[in-house]
C-alpha positions in Angstrom: -16.4 -2.8 9.9 -15.1 -4.9 7.1 -17.1 -2.7 4.5 -15.6 0.5 6.3 -12.2 -0.7 6.2 -12.5 -1.5 2.5 -13.8 1.7 1.8 -10.9 3.5 3.4 -8.3 1.3 1.4 -10.2 1.3 -1.8 -12.4 4.4 -2.1 -12.1 7.9 -3.6 -10.6 10.6 -1.2 -14.3 11.9 -0.2 -15.2 8.2 0.2 -12.1 7.4 2.4 -12.9 10.6 4.7 -16.4 9.5 5.3 -15.2 5.9 6.0 -12.8 7.2 8.4 -15.1 9.5 10.1 -17.7 6.5 10.6 -15.0 4.4 12.2 -14.3 7.2 14.7 -17.9 7.4 15.4 -18.1 3.5 15.9 -14.9 4.0 18.4 -16.6 7.0 20.2 -19.8 4.8 20.9 -17.8 1.4 21.6 -14.8 3.2 23.3 -14.1 0.2 25.8 -14.8 -2.5 23.7 -13.0 -5.8 22.5 -14.3 -4.9 19.0 -12.6 -1.7 18.9 -9.4 -3.1 20.0 -9.8 -5.4 17.3 -10.6 -3.0 14.7 -7.6 -0.8 15.8 -5.2 -3.6 15.4 -6.8 -4.4 11.9 -6.2 -0.9 10.7 -2.5 -1.0 12.0 -2.0 -4.2 10.0 -3.5 -3.0 6.9 -2.4 0.3 6.7 0.8 1.2 9.0 2.5 -2.2 8.3 1.5 -2.3 4.6 4.0 -2.6 1.6 1.7 -0.1 -0.3 2.8 3.3 0.5 -0.6 4.7 -0.4 -1.9 2.6 2.6 0.5 4.1 5.0 -0.3 7.5 3.8 -3.7 6.6 4.8 -2.5 5.3 8.2 -1.3 8.9 8.8 -4.8 10.0 7.9 -6.3 7.8 10.6 -4.0 8.6 13.0 -4.6 12.2 12.8 -8.3 11.8 13.0 -8.2 9.6 15.9 -5.5 11.9 17.8 -7.9 14.7 17.2 -11.0 12.8 18.8 -9.5 10.7 21.4 -7.4 10.9 24.5 -3.5 10.6 24.9 -4.2 7.3 26.8 -6.2 5.7 23.8 -3.8 6.7 21.5 -0.9 5.5 23.6 -2.6 2.3 24.4 -2.3 0.9 20.7 1.4 2.3 20.4 0.0 4.8 17.5 2.4 7.4 18.6 5.4 5.3 18.0 3.8 3.9 14.6 3.3 7.5 13.3 7.0 8.4 14.4 8.2 5.4 12.6 6.7 6.7 9.4 8.8 9.7 9.4 11.6 7.6 8.4 9.6 5.6 5.7 11.8 4.9 2.5 8.8 7.0 0.3 9.0 10.6 0.3 5.4 11.0 0.1 5.0 9.4 3.2 7.3 10.9 5.1 5.9 14.3 4.1 2.5 13.3 5.5 4.1 12.0 8.6 6.2 15.3 9.1 2.9 17.3 8.5 1.4 15.5 11.8 4.5 16.0 13.8 3.0 18.8 15.9 -0.2 16.6 16.6 1.9 13.6 17.3 4.0 16.0 20.0 0.6 16.9 21.6 -0.1 13.4 22.0 2.9 12.5 24.0 3.1 13.2 27.8 6.1 14.8 29.5 7.4 11.7 30.9 7.5 9.9 27.4 11.1 11.2 27.0 12.6 8.5 24.9 9.6 8.7 22.4 10.0 12.7 22.6 13.5 12.2 21.5 12.8 10.1 18.7 10.3 12.3 17.5 12.8 15.6 17.8 15.4 13.2 16.0 13.0 12.4 13.1 12.1 16.0 12.7 15.5 17.2 12.5 16.3 14.6 10.0 13.3 15.9 8.1 14.7 19.3 7.8 17.8 17.9 6.1 16.0 15.5 3.9 17.3 15.3 0.4 13.9 15.5 -1.0 13.1 19.3 -1.1 9.3 18.4 -1.2 9.7 16.8 2.2 12.1 19.0 3.9 10.1 22.2 3.2 7.1 20.8 5.3 9.1 21.1 8.5 9.1 24.8 9.7 
């Protein structure tokens, strides 16, 4: 798994996509596993919480792949929705842009009873419409 995480962080785009797909396959086969929990926490620490903005963009890619392949409960159990919404307020425009691009996907991963997070998401998307960076604001329809 360390190799796949390394390839995710340092590989070219196609290698990164393949490494992420391999991680997703591992999670599918080891859904309820302590190892899965450890790896997802490592992905969060390595990518979402990174000072490197490229890594935060990679986290958006990881989130999108996880959300497309796993249940709301899986995504919620790791707090991934909150982390994705948080990136919509990132200081780097490229990160905000990528986070806004998955806004609809984040909304699909939320249950109706998660009202506070729905409000945070809506607020973030509204701020995005008014973003001073045109490159970012034009992403939101």
